C-alpha positions as a LaTeX table, in Angstrom:
\begin{tabular}{lrrr}
\hline
Residue & $x$ (\AA) & $y$ (\AA) & $z$ (\AA) \\
\hline
Met1 & $-12.39$ & 8.82 & 19.65 \\
Trp2 & $-9.51$ & 6.67 & 18.39 \\
Val3 & $-8.33$ & 6.67 & 14.77 \\
Asp4 & $-6.18$ & 3.88 & 13.33 \\
Ala5 & $-4.24$ & 5.75 & 10.65 \\
Ala6 & $-1.72$ & 2.98 & 9.97 \\
His7 & $-2.20$ & 2.97 & 6.22 \\
Phe8 & $-2.94$ & 6.55 & 5.30 \\
Ile9 & $-0.90$ & 8.64 & 7.74 \\
Gly10 & 1.77 & 9.15 & 5.06 \\
Leu11 & $-0.81$ & 10.85 & 2.87 \\
Val12 & $-1.80$ & 13.04 & 5.82 \\
Ala13 & 1.84 & 13.96 & 6.42 \\
Gly14 & 2.15 & 14.83 & 2.75 \\
Lys15 & $-0.95$ & 17.06 & 2.93 \\
Ala16 & $-2.65$ & 14.96 & 0.27 \\
Ile17 & $-5.71$ & 14.11 & 2.43 \\
Pro18 & $-7.22$ & 15.71 & 5.56 \\
Ser19 & $-5.77$ & 14.95 & 8.99 \\
Pro20 & $-7.76$ & 13.17 & 11.72 \\
Val21 & $-5.52$ & 14.58 & 14.46 \\
Pro22 & $-7.60$ & 17.71 & 15.29 \\
Tyr23 & $-10.73$ & 15.59 & 15.74 \\
Ala24 & $-9.48$ & 12.45 & 17.51 \\
Asp25 & $-8.49$ & 11.79 & 21.10 \\
Val26 & $-5.93$ & 9.20 & 20.02 \\
Val27 & $-4.30$ & 8.53 & 16.64 \\
Ser28 & $-2.09$ & 5.48 & 16.14 \\
Phe29 & $-0.14$ & 4.62 & 13.00 \\
Thr30 & 2.72 & 2.64 & 11.57 \\
Thr31 & 5.87 & 4.40 & 10.47 \\
His32 & 6.41 & 2.18 & 7.43 \\
Lys33 & 3.85 & 1.77 & 4.61 \\
Val34 & 3.10 & 5.14 & 2.97 \\
Leu35 & 5.16 & 7.06 & 5.54 \\
Arg36 & 8.25 & 5.22 & 4.19 \\
Gly37 & 10.06 & 5.03 & 7.53 \\
Pro38 & 11.40 & 2.03 & 9.48 \\
Arg39 & 9.05 & $-0.71$ & 10.61 \\
Gly40 & 7.38 & 0.43 & 13.81 \\
Gly41 & 4.63 & 2.71 & 15.03 \\
Met42 & 3.68 & 5.87 & 16.89 \\
Ile43 & 0.78 & 6.97 & 19.08 \\
Leu44 & $-0.43$ & 10.57 & 19.28 \\
Ser45 & $-2.94$ & 11.62 & 21.92 \\
Lys46 & $-4.46$ & 14.53 & 23.76 \\
Ala47 & $-2.72$ & 15.38 & 27.01 \\
Ala48 & $-5.53$ & 13.86 & 29.08 \\
His49 & $-4.72$ & 10.37 & 27.80 \\
Ala50 & $-0.93$ & 10.58 & 27.61 \\
Ala51 & $-0.08$ & 9.13 & 31.03 \\
Ala52 & $-2.43$ & 6.16 & 30.63 \\
Ile53 & $-1.06$ & 5.35 & 27.16 \\
Asp54 & 2.55 & 5.63 & 28.35 \\
Lys55 & 1.83 & 3.26 & 31.24 \\
Ala56 & 0.10 & 0.75 & 28.96 \\
Val57 & 2.95 & 0.76 & 26.46 \\
Phe58 & 5.83 & 0.60 & 28.96 \\
Pro59 & 6.35 & $-1.59$ & 30.84 \\
Gly60 & 3.09 & $-3.31$ & 29.98 \\
Met61 & 3.72 & $-4.05$ & 26.31 \\
Gln62 & 7.15 & $-2.79$ & 25.32 \\
Gly63 & 10.69 & $-3.20$ & 26.58 \\
Gly64 & 13.65 & $-0.93$ & 25.96 \\
Pro65 & 13.59 & 1.33 & 22.92 \\
Ile66 & 15.46 & 0.39 & 19.76 \\
Met67 & 17.43 & 3.57 & 19.18 \\
Ser68 & 18.26 & 2.82 & 15.55 \\
Ala69 & 14.52 & 2.61 & 14.85 \\
Val70 & 13.91 & 5.86 & 16.75 \\
Ala71 & 16.57 & 7.56 & 14.63 \\
Gly72 & 15.02 & 6.12 & 11.47 \\
Lys73 & 11.63 & 7.51 & 12.46 \\
Ala74 & 13.20 & 10.93 & 13.03 \\
Val75 & 14.70 & 10.88 & 9.54 \\
Ala76 & 11.36 & 9.83 & 8.03 \\
Leu77 & 9.47 & 12.58 & 9.84 \\
Lys78 & 12.00 & 15.20 & 8.75 \\
Glu79 & 11.52 & 13.98 & 5.17 \\
Cys80 & 7.75 & 14.38 & 5.57 \\
Ala81 & 8.23 & 18.12 & 6.07 \\
Thr82 & 9.75 & 18.59 & 2.61 \\
Gln83 & 8.10 & 19.64 & $-0.64$ \\
Asp84 & 9.46 & 16.52 & $-2.32$ \\
Tyr85 & 7.54 & 14.37 & 0.14 \\
Gln86 & 4.33 & 16.32 & $-0.42$ \\
Asp87 & 4.75 & 15.82 & $-4.16$ \\
Tyr88 & 5.29 & 12.09 & $-3.58$ \\
Ala89 & 2.11 & 11.80 & $-1.46$ \\
Lys90 & $-0.01$ & 13.41 & $-4.15$ \\
Lys91 & 1.56 & 11.26 & $-6.88$ \\
Val92 & 0.75 & 8.14 & $-4.86$ \\
Ile93 & $-2.96$ & 8.94 & $-5.16$ \\
Val94 & $-2.71$ & 9.87 & $-8.84$ \\
Asn95 & $-0.98$ & 6.56 & $-9.53$ \\
Ala96 & $-3.48$ & 4.56 & $-7.48$ \\
Lys97 & $-6.35$ & 6.08 & $-9.44$ \\
Ala98 & $-4.57$ & 5.33 & $-12.71$ \\
Leu99 & $-3.85$ & 1.73 & $-11.68$ \\
Ala100 & $-7.48$ & 1.13 & $-10.69$ \\
Thr101 & $-8.70$ & 2.58 & $-13.98$ \\
Ala102 & $-6.22$ & 0.48 & $-15.96$ \\
Leu103 & $-7.31$ & $-2.70$ & $-14.18$ \\
Glu104 & $-10.92$ & $-1.87$ & $-15.02$ \\
Lys105 & $-9.89$ & $-1.63$ & $-18.67$ \\
Glu106 & $-8.55$ & $-5.16$ & $-18.24$ \\
Gly107 & $-12.08$ & $-6.28$ & $-17.35$ \\
Met108 & $-11.89$ & $-6.18$ & $-13.54$ \\
Arg109 & $-13.97$ & $-3.98$ & $-11.23$ \\
Ala110 & $-12.64$ & $-1.37$ & $-8.87$ \\
Val111 & $-14.79$ & $-1.66$ & $-5.74$ \\
Ser112 & $-16.55$ & 1.65 & $-4.90$ \\
Gly113 & $-15.72$ & 2.92 & $-8.37$ \\
Gly114 & $-12.04$ & 3.53 & $-7.79$ \\
Thr115 & $-9.93$ & 4.99 & $-4.99$ \\
Glu116 & $-9.11$ & 8.26 & $-3.26$ \\
Thr117 & $-6.05$ & 6.96 & $-1.42$ \\
His118 & $-2.98$ & 4.79 & $-2.00$ \\
Leu119 & $-4.85$ & 1.50 & $-2.31$ \\
Ala120 & $-7.45$ & 0.02 & $-4.62$ \\
Leu121 & $-9.65$ & $-2.99$ & $-3.92$ \\
Ile122 & $-10.33$ & $-4.90$ & $-7.12$ \\
Asp123 & $-13.10$ & $-7.42$ & $-7.73$ \\
Ile124 & $-11.58$ & $-10.06$ & $-10.04$ \\
Arg125 & $-14.52$ & $-12.44$ & $-10.40$ \\
Ser126 & $-14.75$ & $-11.60$ & $-14.11$ \\
Thr127 & $-11.43$ & $-13.39$ & $-14.65$ \\
Gly128 & $-12.79$ & $-16.69$ & $-13.35$ \\
Val129 & $-9.93$ & $-16.77$ & $-10.83$ \\
Asn130 & $-10.32$ & $-16.29$ & $-7.07$ \\
Gly131 & $-8.16$ & $-14.01$ & $-4.94$ \\
Lys132 & $-6.04$ & $-16.77$ & $-3.44$ \\
Val133 & $-5.08$ & $-18.15$ & $-6.84$ \\
Ala134 & $-4.50$ & $-14.65$ & $-8.24$ \\
Asp135 & $-2.19$ & $-13.86$ & $-5.32$ \\
Glu136 & $-0.20$ & $-17.04$ & $-5.94$ \\
Arg137 & 0.02 & $-16.54$ & $-9.69$ \\
Cys138 & 1.14 & $-12.94$ & $-9.36$ \\
Gly139 & 3.78 & $-13.98$ & $-6.85$ \\
Arg140 & 5.15 & $-16.53$ & $-9.33$ \\
Ala141 & 5.26 & $-13.76$ & $-11.93$ \\
Gly142 & 7.27 & $-11.43$ & $-9.66$ \\
Ile143 & 4.35 & $-9.18$ & $-8.69$ \\
Ser144 & 3.63 & $-8.39$ & $-5.03$ \\
Leu145 & $-0.02$ & $-7.92$ & $-4.09$ \\
Asn146 & $-2.45$ & $-9.74$ & $-1.84$ \\
Lys147 & $-5.83$ & $-11.41$ & $-1.96$ \\
Asn148 & $-8.60$ & $-9.42$ & $-0.30$ \\
Ala149 & $-12.25$ & $-9.93$ & 0.48 \\
Ile150 & $-14.77$ & $-7.69$ & $-1.27$ \\
Pro151 & $-18.16$ & $-6.54$ & 0.06 \\
Tyr152 & $-20.64$ & $-9.45$ & 0.15 \\
Asp153 & $-17.85$ & $-11.77$ & $-0.93$ \\
Pro154 & $-19.19$ & $-15.22$ & $-1.87$ \\
Glu155 & $-15.79$ & $-16.78$ & $-1.10$ \\
Thr156 & $-14.35$ & $-17.47$ & 2.34 \\
Pro157 & $-11.87$ & $-15.02$ & 3.90 \\
Ala158 & $-9.09$ & $-17.52$ & 3.15 \\
Val159 & $-9.96$ & $-17.51$ & $-0.57$ \\
Thr160 & $-11.65$ & $-14.16$ & $-1.40$ \\
Ser161 & $-12.86$ & $-12.72$ & $-4.68$ \\
Gly162 & $-10.57$ & $-9.74$ & $-4.85$ \\
Ile163 & $-7.06$ & $-8.37$ & $-4.76$ \\
Arg164 & $-5.59$ & $-5.28$ & $-3.13$ \\
Val165 & $-3.06$ & $-3.17$ & $-5.01$ \\
Gly166 & $-1.14$ & $-0.10$ & $-3.90$ \\
Thr167 & 1.28 & 2.46 & $-5.27$ \\
Pro168 & 3.61 & 3.85 & $-2.55$ \\
Ala169 & 6.56 & 1.63 & $-3.50$ \\
Thr170 & 6.29 & 2.13 & $-7.25$ \\
Thr171 & 5.79 & 5.87 & $-6.78$ \\
Thr172 & 8.87 & 6.04 & $-4.54$ \\
Gln173 & 10.82 & 4.36 & $-7.33$ \\
Gly174 & 9.74 & 7.11 & $-9.73$ \\
Met175 & 7.00 & 5.37 & $-11.69$ \\
Gly176 & 4.06 & 7.35 & $-13.01$ \\
Val177 & 0.74 & 7.00 & $-14.79$ \\
Ala178 & 2.27 & 5.41 & $-17.90$ \\
Glu179 & 3.83 & 2.65 & $-15.81$ \\
Met180 & 0.53 & 2.02 & $-13.99$ \\
Ser181 & $-1.00$ & 0.96 & $-17.29$ \\
Thr182 & 1.90 & $-1.44$ & $-17.87$ \\
Ile183 & 1.59 & $-2.82$ & $-14.34$ \\
Ala184 & $-2.15$ & $-3.39$ & $-14.78$ \\
Ser185 & $-1.48$ & $-5.35$ & $-17.96$ \\
Leu186 & 1.14 & $-7.47$ & $-16.19$ \\
Ile187 & $-1.22$ & $-8.16$ & $-13.29$ \\
Ala188 & $-4.06$ & $-9.13$ & $-15.63$ \\
Arg189 & $-1.83$ & $-11.47$ & $-17.62$ \\
Ala190 & $-0.43$ & $-13.03$ & $-14.46$ \\
Ile191 & $-3.91$ & $-13.69$ & $-13.10$ \\
Arg192 & $-5.18$ & $-15.22$ & $-16.33$ \\
Asp193 & $-2.06$ & $-17.02$ & $-17.56$ \\
Gly194 & 0.18 & $-17.39$ & $-14.50$ \\
Glu195 & $-0.67$ & $-21.05$ & $-14.05$ \\
Asp196 & 1.53 & $-21.78$ & $-17.06$ \\
Asp197 & 5.20 & $-21.90$ & $-15.99$ \\
Ala198 & 6.53 & $-20.49$ & $-19.26$ \\
Lys199 & 4.05 & $-17.60$ & $-19.31$ \\
Ala200 & 4.73 & $-16.82$ & $-15.65$ \\
Ala201 & 8.45 & $-16.72$ & $-16.37$ \\
Ala202 & 7.91 & $-14.42$ & $-19.35$ \\
Ile203 & 5.83 & $-12.01$ & $-17.25$ \\
Arg204 & 8.44 & $-12.11$ & $-14.49$ \\
Asn205 & 11.13 & $-11.10$ & $-16.98$ \\
Glu206 & 9.00 & $-8.14$ & $-18.05$ \\
Val207 & 8.53 & $-7.16$ & $-14.41$ \\
Tyr208 & 12.28 & $-7.26$ & $-13.86$ \\
Ser209 & 12.86 & $-5.19$ & $-17.00$ \\
Leu210 & 10.42 & $-2.55$ & $-15.77$ \\
Thr211 & 11.83 & $-2.35$ & $-12.24$ \\
Ala212 & 15.39 & $-2.20$ & $-13.60$ \\
Lys213 & 14.47 & 1.17 & $-15.12$ \\
Phe214 & 13.41 & 2.41 & $-11.67$ \\
Pro215 & 15.97 & 1.03 & $-9.18$ \\
Val216 & 15.19 & 1.16 & $-5.48$ \\
Tyr217 & 18.68 & 2.51 & $-4.79$ \\
Pro218 & 19.69 & 4.63 & $-7.81$ \\
Arg219 & 23.39 & 5.24 & $-8.19$ \\
\hline
\end{tabular}
């Protein structure tokens, strides 16, 4: 059995959700996203499959290693072993739940009733705006998210009826449940009013004011 753990492996490393490793023959994952390492990936496998995977990766798919990326992965994995990282992983889920709940209070629907991980899929049909437009409007307002299809979506995959939101980045910056409510309000306003240039600019200024309180690289 193969498990693609690209998105959630950081939560596994932080002991916030169960690990697939004891049950799978192969586990592959990215080292960025929730894991917070450099862009890249890793493959774990049982010994019986190791030689075949090594041969498929090199020289079949990959050239020489990028040693700076290997070093970055080592630093990220060392960080995963700390209590601070475990606290971060758990807060990511708490924040994702809070963000989904806050978006529901704004009149949107959290698919499956919410989330148990770092992401939430939100049905935004109640706003009268499709996912593609919502994605564009949020981008103009300084908010990064993406359009996403929902189950039984009446729109095409290029348009969609939903958005996908996540909390690893904001949690890393130090934001908590209170900020998730603010973010939900900003997202809702951007979706509904972001077509207007002046309103989009006003929302963007509020986004910048919020993120300025939680700098990516604090001094």
